[in-house]
C-alpha positions in Angstrom: -64.7 -68.5 79.0 -64.0 -70.2 75.6 -61.5 -68.7 73.3 -63.1 -67.2 70.1 -60.6 -69.2 68.0 -61.1 -72.4 70.0 -61.7 -74.4 66.8 -58.2 -73.5 65.6 -56.3 -74.3 68.8 -54.4 -77.6 68.7 -55.8 -80.7 70.2 -53.6 -82.3 72.9 -53.1 -86.1 73.5 -51.1 -87.0 76.6 -49.8 -90.6 76.9 -48.5 -91.2 80.4 -46.8 -94.4 81.3 -46.3 -95.6 84.9 -42.8 -96.2 86.2 -40.9 -96.1 82.9 -37.1 -95.7 82.9 -35.5 -93.1 80.7 -32.8 -95.3 79.3 -35.1 -97.9 77.8 -36.0 -95.5 75.0 -32.8 -93.5 75.0 -31.3 -92.6 71.6 -29.1 -95.3 70.1 -30.2 -98.0 72.6 -30.4 -101.2 70.4 -31.7 -103.4 73.2 -35.4 -102.3 73.8 -37.8 -101.9 70.9 -39.6 -98.5 71.4 -41.1 -97.7 68.0 -43.8 -95.3 69.3 -41.3 -93.2 71.2 -38.8 -93.4 68.3 -41.5 -92.1 65.9 -42.4 -89.2 68.3 -38.7 -88.3 68.5 -38.3 -88.3 64.7 -41.5 -86.2 64.2 -40.9 -83.9 67.2 -38.5 -83.3 70.0 -37.0 -85.5 72.6 -36.1 -84.1 76.0 -32.9 -85.9 77.1 -32.8 -84.4 80.6 -36.4 -84.7 81.8 -37.1 -85.5 85.5 -39.8 -86.1 88.0 -39.8 -83.8 91.1 -40.6 -86.9 93.2 -40.3 -90.6 92.6 -43.7 -91.8 93.9 -46.9 -92.1 92.0 -49.6 -89.9 93.7 -47.1 -87.1 94.4 -45.7 -87.0 90.9 -49.2 -87.2 89.3 -50.4 -84.4 91.6 -47.5 -82.2 90.5 -48.3 -82.8 86.8 -51.9 -81.8 87.4 -51.2 -78.7 89.5 -47.9 -77.6 88.0 -46.5 -77.4 91.6 -43.7 -79.0 93.5 -45.0 -81.7 96.0 -44.4 -79.4 99.0 -46.8 -76.9 97.4 -49.7 -79.2 96.6 -49.2 -81.3 99.8 -49.8 -84.8 98.4 -46.4 -86.0 99.7 -46.9 -89.8 99.5 -49.3 -92.2 97.9 -52.9 -91.3 98.6 -54.3 -94.9 98.8 -52.0 -96.1 101.7 -53.0 -95.9 105.4 -50.0 -93.6 106.0 -51.2 -91.0 103.4 -50.4 -87.5 104.6 -53.1 -86.2 102.2 -55.6 -88.6 100.7 -57.1 -86.0 98.4 -55.9 -82.9 96.7 -57.4 -79.6 98.1 -60.2 -78.4 95.9 -58.9 -74.8 95.9 -55.7 -75.7 93.9 -55.6 -74.6 90.3 -55.1 -77.4 87.8 -54.3 -77.3 84.1 -57.2 -79.5 83.3 -59.8 -77.2 84.9 -58.3 -74.2 83.3 -58.5 -75.9 79.9 -62.0 -77.0 80.5 -63.0 -73.4 81.5 -61.3 -72.2 78.2 -63.5 -74.4 76.1 -61.5 -77.6 75.7 -63.3 -81.0 75.7 -61.3 -83.1 78.2 -61.4 -86.9 78.5 -59.3 -89.4 80.5 -58.7 -93.1 80.2 -56.6 -95.3 82.5 -54.8 -95.0 85.8 -55.6 -92.1 88.0 -54.1 -92.4 91.6 -54.5 -88.7 92.5 -57.0 -88.8 95.3 -58.5 -91.6 97.4 -62.1 -90.2 96.9 -61.5 -88.1 93.8 -61.6 -89.1 90.2 -60.7 -87.2 87.0 -64.3 -86.0 86.9 -63.4 -83.8 89.9 -60.8 -82.0 87.7 -62.6 -81.2 84.5 -62.2 -84.6 82.7 -64.8 -86.9 81.4 -63.6 -90.2 82.8 -64.0 -93.1 80.5 -62.6 -95.9 82.8 -60.3 -98.4 81.1 -58.0 -99.2 83.9 -58.7 -98.2 87.5 -60.3 -95.5 89.6 -57.5 -94.6 91.9 -54.8 -97.2 92.3 -55.1 -100.7 90.9 -58.8 -101.7 91.1 -59.9 -103.1 87.7 -62.9 -101.2 86.4 -66.2 -102.9 85.3 -65.6 -102.1 81.6 -62.4 -104.2 81.4 -63.9 -107.0 83.4 -66.9 -107.1 81.0 -64.5 -107.0 78.0 -62.5 -109.9 79.2 -65.6 -111.9 80.0 -66.9 -111.3 76.5 -63.6 -112.6 75.1 -64.0 -115.8 77.1 -61.0 -114.9 79.4 -62.5 -113.7 82.7 -60.2 -111.9 85.0 -58.6 -114.3 87.5 -58.2 -117.1 85.0 -56.0 -118.5 83.6 -52.9 -119.1 85.8 -49.7 -117.2 85.3 -46.5 -118.9 84.3 -42.7 -118.2 85.0 -43.6 -116.2 88.1 -41.0 -114.4 90.1 -41.8 -113.2 93.7 -40.0 -111.3 96.3 -39.0 -113.2 99.4 -36.8 -116.2 100.3 -38.2 -118.4 97.5 -38.7 -116.4 94.3 -41.0 -119.1 92.9 -43.3 -119.3 95.9 -46.6 -117.6 95.4 -47.6 -117.9 99.0 -45.5 -115.0 100.1 -43.9 -111.9 98.8 -44.9 -109.5 95.9 -45.3 -110.6 92.3 -42.4 -109.2 90.3 -42.8 -110.7 86.8 -44.6 -113.4 85.0 -45.9 -114.7 81.7 -49.7 -114.3 81.1 -51.1 -117.1 78.9 -53.5 -114.8 77.1 -53.7 -113.0 73.8 -52.3 -109.5 73.4 -55.8 -108.3 72.8 -56.7 -109.5 76.3 -54.2 -107.2 78.0 -55.2 -104.0 79.8 -52.7 -102.1 77.7 -54.4 -103.2 74.5 -57.8 -102.4 75.9 -56.7 -98.9 77.1 -55.3 -98.2 73.6 -58.5 -99.4 72.0 -60.6 -97.2 74.2 -58.3 -94.3 73.2 -58.7 -95.1 69.6 -62.5 -95.1 70.0 -62.3 -91.7 71.6 -60.2 -90.4 68.7 -62.9 -91.7 66.3 -65.5 -89.8 68.3 -63.5 -86.6 68.0 -63.0 -87.1 64.3 -66.6 -87.5 63.4 -67.1 -83.7 63.2 -69.8 -83.4 65.8 -67.6 -81.5 68.3 -66.6 -77.9 67.7 -64.2 -77.6 70.6 -60.6 -78.8 70.6 -59.9 -81.8 72.7 -57.5 -82.7 75.5 -57.3 -86.4 76.0 -55.2 -88.2 78.5 -54.4 -91.9 78.4 -52.6 -93.4 81.4 -51.2 -96.9 81.0 -50.8 -99.0 84.1 -47.4 -100.1 83.2 -44.5 -100.9 82.9 -45.0 -100.7 86.7 -44.5 -104.1 88.3 -45.7 -106.7 88.2 -44.2 -107.1 84.8 -46.8 -109.5 83.5 -47.0 -109.8 79.8 -48.2 -112.4 77.2 -46.3 -113.8 74.3 -44.6 -112.7 72.1 -43.5 -110.0 74.6 -42.7 -112.4 77.5 -39.9 -114.0 75.5 -39.1 -111.1 73.2 -35.9 -110.5 75.1 -33.5 -113.3 76.1 -32.3 -112.9 79.7 -29.0 -114.4 78.6 -28.3 -111.4 76.4 -28.8 -108.9 79.1 -25.7 -107.6 80.7 -25.6 -106.3 84.3 -25.6 -102.5 84.4 -22.6 -100.7 85.9 -24.7 -99.9 89.0 -25.2 -103.6 89.7 -21.7 -103.5 91.3 -23.2 -101.5 94.2 -21.6 -102.2 97.5 -23.4 -99.5 99.6 -20.1 -98.5 101.1 -20.4 -95.0 102.4 -24.1 -94.8 101.5 -27.1 -94.1 103.7 -28.0 -97.2 105.6 -31.6 -97.2 104.2 -30.2 -98.1 100.8 -29.1 -101.5 101.9 -32.1 -101.9 104.3 -34.4 -101.6 101.3 -33.0 -104.8 99.8 -34.5 -106.8 102.6 -37.6 -104.6 102.9 -38.4 -105.1 99.2 -37.5 -108.8 99.5 -34.9 -108.9 96.9 -31.7 -109.3 99.0 -31.5 -112.9 97.8 -31.9 -112.1 94.1 -28.9 -113.0 91.9 -28.2 -111.6 88.4 -29.9 -114.5 86.6 -33.1 -113.7 88.4 -32.8 -110.0 87.8 -32.1 -110.6 84.1 -35.3 -112.6 83.8 -37.3 -109.8 85.5 -35.7 -107.1 83.3 -36.5 -109.1 80.2 -40.2 -109.0 81.2 -40.0 -105.3 82.1 -38.6 -104.6 78.6 -41.3 -106.8 77.1 -43.9 -104.7 79.0 -42.4 -101.5 77.6 -42.5 -102.8 74.0 -46.1 -104.0 74.5 -47.0 -100.4 75.5 -44.9 -99.0 72.7 -46.9 -101.0 70.1 -50.1 -99.6 71.7 -48.7 -96.1 71.3 -48.1 -96.9 67.6 -51.7 -97.9 67.3 -52.9 -94.6 68.8 -50.6 -92.6 66.5 -51.8 -94.5 63.5 -55.4 -93.7 64.5 -54.6 -90.0 64.5 -53.3 -90.4 61.0 -56.2 -92.5 59.8 -58.8 -90.0 61.1 -57.0 -86.9 59.9 -56.2 -85.5 63.3 -52.4 -85.8 63.3 -51.7 -82.4 61.9 -54.0 -80.7 64.5 -52.9 -82.6 67.6 -49.9 -82.1 69.9 -48.9 -85.5 71.3 -46.9 -86.0 74.5 -45.4 -89.2 75.9 -44.0 -89.0 79.4 -43.8 -91.1 82.6 -44.5 -90.2 86.2 -41.2 -91.6 87.4 -38.7 -94.4 86.7 -38.0 -97.9 88.1 -35.0 -99.6 89.5 -35.4 -103.0 87.9 -32.3 -104.4 89.4 -30.1 -101.3 89.0 -28.2 -100.8 92.3 -29.8 -104.3 92.9 -33.0 -102.5 93.9 -36.6 -103.2 93.2 -39.4 -100.6 92.7 -38.5 -97.2 94.2 -38.0 -95.6 97.5 -35.8 -93.2 99.5 -33.0 -93.6 97.0 -32.6 -90.6 94.7 -30.7 -92.1 91.7 -31.5 -91.2 88.1 -33.0 -94.6 87.7 -36.2 -93.4 89.3 -35.9 -89.6 88.8 -35.0 -89.4 85.1 -37.9 -90.0 82.8 -38.7 -90.3 79.0 -40.3 -87.3 77.4 -41.1 -86.8 73.7 -43.4 -84.1 72.2 -44.6 -83.5 68.6 -47.2 -81.1 67.5 -48.4 -78.7 64.8 -45.5 -76.6 63.6 -43.3 -77.9 66.4 -39.6 -78.6 65.9 -38.9 -82.0 64.3 -36.0 -84.5 64.6 -34.7 -82.4 67.5 -33.4 -83.0 71.0 -33.2 -80.8 74.1 -30.5 -81.1 76.7 -31.9 -78.5 79.1 -33.2 -79.9 82.4 -37.0 -80.0 82.6 -39.7 -81.4 84.9 -42.7 -83.5 84.1 -44.8 -80.8 85.8 -43.6 -78.3 83.3 -46.1 -79.9 81.0 -48.9 -78.2 83.0 -47.8 -74.8 81.9 -47.1 -76.1 78.4 -50.6 -77.4 78.0 -52.0 -74.0 79.0 -49.8 -72.1 76.6 -50.8 -74.5 73.8 -54.4 -73.7 74.7 -53.8 -70.0 74.9 -54.6 -69.9 78.6 -52.7 -67.8 81.1 -50.5 -69.8 83.5 -51.6 -69.3 87.1 -49.1 -67.6 89.4 -49.4 -70.6 91.7 -47.7 -72.8 89.2 -44.0 -73.7 89.8 -43.7 -74.9 86.2 -42.6 -73.2 83.1 -43.9 -73.8 79.6 -41.7 -75.9 77.3 -42.9 -74.0 74.2 -39.6 -72.1 73.8 -38.0 -75.5 73.1 -40.8 -76.6 70.8 -41.5 -73.6 68.7 -39.0 -73.2 65.8 -39.7 -69.5 65.8 -38.5 -69.0 69.4 -34.9 -69.2 70.4 -34.1 -71.8 73.0 -33.7 -70.2 76.5 -30.3 -69.5 77.8 -29.4 -71.6 80.9 -28.4 -69.7 83.9 -28.0 -70.4 87.6 -31.4 -69.7 88.9 -32.9 -71.9 91.6 -36.6 -72.0 90.7 -38.4 -72.5 87.4 -40.8 -69.7 88.3 -38.1 -67.0 88.3 -39.8 -64.4 86.1 -36.7 -64.2 83.8 -38.1 -64.5 80.3 -35.6 -66.1 77.9 -33.7 -68.0 80.6 -33.9 -71.5 81.9 -32.6 -73.0 85.2 -29.5 -75.2 85.0 -30.4 -77.2 88.1 -33.1 -79.8 88.8 -34.4 -80.2 92.3 -36.1 -83.3 93.8 -37.7 -84.3 97.1 -39.0 -87.4 98.9 -41.1 -87.6 102.0 -41.3 -91.3 102.6 -43.8 -94.1 102.1 -44.5 -97.6 103.5 -41.0 -97.8 105.1 -41.6 -94.7 107.2 -41.8 -90.9 106.8 -38.6 -88.9 106.3 -37.4 -86.0 104.3 -34.9 -85.9 101.4 -34.0 -83.1 99.1 -31.9 -83.3 95.9 -30.2 -80.9 93.6 -28.7 -82.1 90.3 -26.7 -80.2 87.7 -25.2 -81.6 84.5 -22.1 -82.8 86.4 -23.1 -83.2 90.0 -25.8 -84.5 92.3 -26.2 -83.7 96.0 -28.8 -85.4 98.2 -29.7 -84.1 101.7 -30.6 -87.0 104.0 -31.6 -85.6 107.4 -31.3 -88.8 109.5 -28.1 -90.1 107.8 -25.1 -89.3 105.7 -25.6 -87.0 102.7 -24.7 -88.0 99.2 -22.6 -86.3 96.5 -21.9 -87.8 93.0 -19.8 -86.7 90.1 -22.1 -87.8 87.3 -19.4 -87.3 84.6 -16.8 -89.5 86.3 -19.4 -91.9 87.9 -22.7 -91.9 85.9 -23.7 -95.1 87.8 -23.7 -93.1 91.1 -21.6 -95.7 92.9 -19.1 -93.5 94.8 -20.4 -91.2 97.5 -18.0 -88.2 97.5 -19.7 -86.3 100.3 -16.5 -86.4 102.6 -13.9 -86.4 99.8 -11.6 -83.5 100.4 -11.2 -82.7 96.7 -14.9 -82.1 96.5 -15.2 -79.6 99.4 -16.0 -76.7 97.1 -18.5 -78.7 95.1 -20.3 -79.8 98.2 -20.6 -76.2 99.5 -21.8 -75.0 96.1 -24.5 -77.7 95.8 -25.7 -77.1 99.3 -26.0 -73.4 98.6 -28.0 -74.2 95.5 -30.4 -76.3 97.6 -30.7 -73.6 100.3 -31.6 -70.9 97.7 -34.2 -73.2 96.1 -35.8 -74.1 99.4 -36.0 -70.4 100.3 -37.4 -69.4 96.9 -40.0 -72.1 96.8 -40.9 -71.7 100.5 -40.1 -75.3 101.3 -41.6 -75.8 104.8 -38.4 -77.6 105.9 -36.2 -74.6 105.0 -36.4 -73.2 108.6 -34.4 -76.1 110.0 -32.7 -77.7 107.0 -31.1 -74.5 105.6 -29.5 -73.8 109.0 -28.2 -77.4 109.1 -26.8 -77.0 105.6 -25.1 -73.7 106.4 -23.5 -75.2 109.5 -22.4 -78.3 107.5 -20.9 -76.4 104.5 
């Protein structure tokens, strides 16, 4: 039932990027140009400790939609692959989008979906406007037609400066495309097209013909690999100016065997730093290309008089290794490179020029959107609204040692972040992670566990799981994980918690 004051509720615009690292747009980073994110941070609030509950696309996106941890919604790995444990979300799960639609919001969606092999945003309350793909990476008809009209049909012209995985990084006959230069205009890119379709939707909302507030979601297919960008972005960053990150010194000594195995599996075991620097330069160029599209969208809100009535959120589903720890893509490796994400929010009467150091999840946005829309948050949600951090009239919650966001303690916020992984192409396996400000503990059932002192070793190079000086820390972190698994009814708690108790 629509709210009687629906016309005065804020609009919401969600911009979700795909596989974007936190540090590319981190404060004070002079290396990557991120003008859109910088503007949102100035005009709103930046969350410095935002995380995904799982570093894989379908699972993370399902968590955002349902407000649930992956083990609660059941989409544990990518829905499009033949090993998908759940190709579609159960239709009886509550989603923030359906709740907002029921409450009178006009919902629309442009871009990447990837939550359901046979489902689309239309199945969850959105009007789907295409612009990118239906579920994973299929180009939609609208973009094909657009490119044809511009005289640059998809499939032509040939890429330049390609990097591939495999023995010969320049051999297109094998391996996965990592990065390349596209000899096309910026206006021919999918990123530009998605932004343009978003701007057209903003114009439709601004013409005064709609009485309901809108919730619009734009999902860019990037900066996920392949990092293929046109000029000037392809050469915007000089590989010679990029220094190896501290984690590039990774030796894998004392680490789970799968970490080193993944180098060969991903086909990057032969990559040297010069090759990684070239790929990173393209990744950064991809980020800046998208950031300029974000600027275009923000300018459109200003031009059409909607900026003061619209909450804008920029986040990512998860991060990307891009050569850190010498890894490519993502996998059963629970470093901050793929679990920590960018998150900036601005909105009507929200805090400005502010930052938040409390740990939050991307799926906390589900509860946040409902509170913005004055809709009750379902009991099934694991997420908590971020409004206490956004509303200047509310005091920021006090952090305490609780093990689940849905703890029922008003005015308090968990100190710990929990993560999980259930496997993908390489095989199915279980991982659990707990992270505090100083420590991270990773449970690896088939192999050695991991413990990192993030203050002493932010690059997560030294596994301290067997270090005698960290015995008490190891026991404490395992107890945190046990309590969280019990509170959230993690199906693995029956076996894992006993193993952790015995190992403590």
